[in-house]
C-alpha positions in Angstrom: -134.1 257.8 -131.9 -132.6 254.7 -130.4 -131.8 254.9 -126.7 -128.1 254.3 -125.8 -128.5 253.3 -122.2 -126.1 256.2 -121.3 -127.0 259.3 -119.4 -125.7 262.8 -119.2 -125.7 264.4 -115.8 -126.6 268.1 -116.0 -127.1 270.7 -113.3 -129.9 273.2 -113.5 -129.8 276.4 -111.5 -131.9 276.5 -108.4 -133.2 279.9 -107.2 -133.8 283.1 -109.2 -133.1 281.5 -112.5 -135.0 278.3 -111.9 -138.3 279.2 -113.4 -136.8 280.9 -116.5 -134.6 277.8 -117.0 -137.5 275.5 -116.8 -139.4 277.6 -119.3 -136.4 277.6 -121.7 -136.0 273.8 -121.4 -139.7 273.4 -122.2 -139.4 275.5 -125.4 -136.3 273.5 -126.3 -138.3 270.3 -126.2 -137.6 269.1 -122.6 -140.7 269.4 -120.5 -139.4 269.8 -116.9 -141.4 268.3 -114.1 -140.4 268.6 -110.5 -142.0 267.4 -107.3 -142.2 270.2 -104.7 -139.7 268.4 -102.4 -137.4 267.0 -105.0 -134.1 268.2 -106.4 -134.2 265.8 -109.4 -136.5 267.2 -112.1 -137.7 264.9 -115.0 -136.9 266.3 -118.4 -138.8 263.9 -120.7 -135.4 262.5 -121.9 -134.2 259.2 -120.4 -130.7 260.1 -121.4 -130.7 263.3 -119.4 -130.3 263.2 -115.6 -130.9 266.6 -114.1 -130.3 267.9 -110.6 -131.0 271.3 -109.1 -128.0 273.1 -107.6 -127.2 276.7 -106.6 -125.4 278.5 -109.4 -122.7 279.5 -106.9 -121.5 275.9 -106.7 -122.3 274.5 -110.1 -119.0 275.1 -111.8 -117.1 273.3 -109.0 -119.2 270.1 -109.4 -118.8 270.2 -113.1 -115.1 270.7 -112.8 -114.8 267.7 -110.4 -116.9 265.5 -112.7 -119.8 265.1 -110.3 -121.8 266.6 -113.2 -121.1 266.3 -116.9 -122.6 269.7 -117.7 -124.4 272.6 -116.1 -126.0 276.0 -116.4 -124.5 278.8 -114.3 -123.3 282.3 -114.5 -119.9 283.5 -115.9 -119.5 285.2 -112.5 -119.5 282.0 -110.5 -117.1 280.3 -113.0 -114.7 283.2 -112.4 -115.3 283.3 -108.7 -114.5 279.6 -108.3 -111.7 279.8 -110.9 -113.2 276.6 -112.4 -111.4 274.8 -115.2 -114.4 273.8 -117.3 -115.4 273.9 -121.0 -117.6 277.0 -121.7 -119.9 275.5 -124.3 -122.1 278.6 -125.1 -123.6 281.8 -123.7 -127.3 281.8 -123.0 -128.4 285.4 -122.6 -131.3 285.2 -120.1 -131.6 286.3 -116.5 -134.3 286.8 -113.9 -136.0 289.8 -115.4 -134.5 290.5 -118.8 -132.6 288.9 -121.7 -129.7 291.2 -121.1 -126.4 290.5 -119.3 -126.3 291.4 -115.6 -123.5 293.4 -113.9 -121.6 293.1 -110.7 -121.2 296.8 -109.7 -119.2 298.6 -107.1 -121.8 300.8 -105.2 -121.7 303.3 -102.4 -124.3 305.5 -100.6 -125.3 308.5 -102.6 -123.7 310.8 -100.0 -120.4 308.9 -100.0 -117.2 310.8 -100.9 -116.0 307.7 -102.9 -115.8 308.6 -106.6 -113.6 305.8 -107.9 -112.2 302.5 -106.9 -108.9 304.3 -105.9 -110.8 306.0 -103.0 -111.4 302.6 -101.4 -107.8 302.1 -100.3 -107.9 300.6 -96.8 -111.7 300.6 -96.8 -114.2 297.8 -96.2 -116.2 296.2 -99.0 -118.9 293.6 -98.7 -119.9 291.2 -101.4 -120.8 287.6 -102.3 -118.3 287.8 -105.2 -115.2 287.9 -103.0 -112.4 286.5 -105.2 -113.4 288.4 -108.3 -113.7 291.6 -106.3 -110.3 291.1 -104.6 -108.7 290.5 -108.0 -110.4 293.6 -109.5 -109.0 295.7 -106.6 -105.5 294.2 -106.8 -105.3 294.9 -110.5 -105.9 298.6 -109.8 -103.4 298.8 -106.9 -106.1 299.1 -104.3 -105.6 297.3 -100.9 -109.2 297.1 -99.5 -110.6 294.6 -97.1 -113.2 292.5 -99.0 -115.5 290.4 -96.8 -118.1 287.9 -97.7 -121.7 288.9 -97.5 -124.3 286.3 -96.6 -127.1 288.3 -98.1 -129.0 291.6 -97.8 -125.8 293.2 -99.2 -127.4 296.5 -100.1 -128.4 297.1 -96.5 -124.8 296.8 -95.4 -123.8 300.1 -97.0 -125.0 301.6 -93.7 -121.9 300.3 -92.0 -119.4 299.3 -94.7 -117.7 301.7 -97.2 -118.9 300.0 -100.3 -120.6 296.9 -101.7 -120.2 294.8 -104.9 -123.7 293.6 -105.9 -125.4 292.1 -108.9 -127.9 294.2 -110.8 -130.0 293.8 -113.9 -131.7 297.2 -114.1 -130.2 299.1 -111.2 -133.7 299.8 -109.8 -133.0 298.1 -106.4 -129.8 300.1 -106.0 -131.6 303.3 -106.7 -134.4 302.5 -104.3 -131.8 301.9 -101.6 -130.1 305.3 -102.5 -126.9 303.7 -103.7 -124.7 305.1 -106.4 -122.7 302.9 -108.9 -119.0 303.7 -108.9 -117.7 301.1 -111.3 -118.6 297.8 -113.0 -116.6 294.8 -111.7 -117.9 292.1 -114.1 -120.5 291.7 -116.8 -122.1 288.3 -116.5 -124.6 286.0 -118.3 -125.7 282.4 -118.1 -123.3 279.9 -119.6 -123.6 276.2 -120.4 -120.4 274.5 -119.2 -119.1 271.0 -119.5 -116.6 268.8 -117.6 -113.4 268.5 -119.6 -113.5 264.7 -119.6 -117.2 264.7 -120.6 -116.4 267.1 -123.4 -113.8 264.6 -124.6 -116.3 261.8 -124.7 -117.9 261.7 -128.2 -121.4 260.6 -127.0 -121.5 263.2 -124.2 -120.1 266.0 -126.3 -122.7 265.4 -129.0 -125.5 265.3 -126.4 -124.2 268.5 -124.8 -123.9 270.2 -128.2 -127.4 269.1 -129.2 -128.8 270.5 -126.0 -126.9 273.8 -126.4 -128.2 274.1 -130.0 -131.8 273.6 -128.9 -131.5 276.0 -126.0 -130.0 278.7 -128.1 -132.7 278.1 -130.7 -135.4 278.5 -128.0 -133.8 281.8 -126.8 -133.6 283.1 -130.4 -137.3 282.3 -130.9 -138.5 283.9 -127.7 -139.0 287.4 -129.2 -139.9 286.3 -132.7 -143.1 285.2 -134.5 -143.9 283.6 -137.8 -146.2 285.2 -140.4 -148.0 283.3 -143.2 -150.1 285.0 -145.9 -151.6 284.4 -149.3 -150.6 287.0 -151.9 -151.7 287.5 -155.5 -148.7 287.5 -157.9 -149.5 291.0 -158.9 -148.9 292.2 -155.3 -145.9 289.9 -154.5 -143.1 292.5 -155.0 -145.0 295.1 -153.0 -145.5 292.6 -150.1 -141.9 291.5 -150.2 -140.7 295.1 -149.8 -142.6 295.3 -146.5 -141.2 292.1 -145.1 -137.9 291.8 -143.1 -136.6 288.2 -142.7 -133.7 286.2 -141.2 -132.8 285.3 -144.8 -135.4 285.7 -147.5 -139.2 284.9 -147.1 -140.3 281.5 -148.2 -142.5 281.7 -151.3 -144.7 278.7 -152.3 -147.1 278.3 -155.2 -150.8 277.7 -154.6 -153.4 275.7 -156.5 -154.5 279.0 -158.0 -151.5 279.9 -160.3 -152.3 283.6 -159.9 -151.5 283.3 -156.1 -148.6 282.4 -153.9 -148.1 281.8 -150.2 -145.4 283.8 -148.3 -144.0 282.8 -144.9 -141.4 284.6 -142.9 -140.0 285.1 -139.4 -139.7 288.5 -137.7 -139.4 290.2 -134.4 -142.7 290.0 -132.5 -142.6 293.7 -131.6 -142.8 294.7 -135.3 -145.6 292.4 -136.3 -148.3 294.8 -135.1 -146.9 297.5 -137.4 -146.3 295.3 -140.4 -149.6 293.4 -140.5 -151.7 296.5 -141.5 -149.0 297.4 -144.1 -149.0 293.9 -145.5 -152.8 294.0 -145.8 -152.7 297.3 -147.6 -149.9 295.9 -149.9 -152.3 293.1 -151.0 -151.7 290.2 -148.6 -154.7 288.2 -147.5 -155.4 285.4 -144.9 -152.5 286.7 -142.7 -151.7 284.3 -139.8 -149.3 285.2 -137.0 -148.0 282.2 -134.9 -145.5 281.8 -132.0 -142.2 280.0 -132.3 -140.5 277.5 -130.0 -137.1 277.4 -131.6 -135.2 279.2 -134.4 -132.1 277.3 -135.5 -130.0 279.6 -137.8 
């Protein structure tokens, strides 16, 4: 593809999402390389200029036009009240592929049963603005203060905390009880409004979003190839799930065909013995980098 001489400035999240983002970029076709002291990773694409930034500030830099696009959480877009274009959702996080939750939590022995019980109380969190809005919408006048970290430990001297959780295991280990969910959040690709209005930049952003979504979709899927005698074709097809329908191709031997399909990796170990029993031979399982619906 011809180079345009133009570049798209994109922010990648530094911190807990950094490694997962680099791996996702790799699968999408952008091998990220980063010197240990650098904040400017190479992506293998001369039209893509990347910089590492904390997710908490990403949306502000995208809104201000310092960056054309970025990857950050819905939580920080809402916290910063950033006026940006939300291009797509990318459902990955530090430990799982599920969305995370900002939850209101209290010590197990606390008398607080609902958000209403926090009237006039002290709440610590990094997500101050979202928490204040949540409280105000429910008629609760609580003091919400910023937490600079180790928020779970502060339940020893504040009435409640609002903290991010994927599985809830850290809260349970600190003997905290979830009272309510403040916000469900996931990673989003966002774009500056002016960049989104630029045809070249918008196409570049949309192409990247498509490849990243395809890499995410492929993460838990595998491909299967097999040779099948025509006499067993229908029996094999009954065993196979697929995104659409399996691909069936003729072979040199007119009494045989090749069948190829995509399925969830977790089901392959159960299906392969069934396929063999149904008459399939030469079964090959292979990993996928991208699945573009």
